[in-house]
C-alpha positions, 0 to 999 in steps of 0.5 A: 198820522193824519188822513189824506188831504182830500178827506179832510174837508168834512165835519170837525168830528168825522176828521177827528174819527179818520184821523184816529181810524188812521193812527191804528189802520192796521189792527182798527179800532173799537167803538169805545176806544174810538170814543176815547180817542175822539173825545165826543159823546155817543150820539155825535160819534154815532152820527159821524160813523154813520156818515163816513160809512155811507160815504165808504170812507170806513170799513166795519168788521164784526165777529163774535167778540167785537166790531173793529172800524178800520179806516178804507185803505184810499183814506190812509196816506201812502207815504209820510210825505202826504201827511198835512204839515203841522198847524202853526199857532196863527192856523189854529188860532184863525180856524178857533176864533172867526176874524 
């Protein structure tokens, strides 16, 4: 599942973080799980998390054992119909190769 469309006009890493968190919105993710899901270096992930936290798009819950990061409920689509349609190969190429 992907984050709502209105939250997708952000930096690529931020969108990847939101998408990963939306996929596991109930249980949340730890920093290492999130880093593995997004596949970016820790500095880039830290910057994205800081920006998302400042914009109140993520919730960080700390307990003695671990820190869990969850998406804010307004980021999670209400129904599958709100999900963005799958990208065509042409759209994928257009994003990666400037014309």
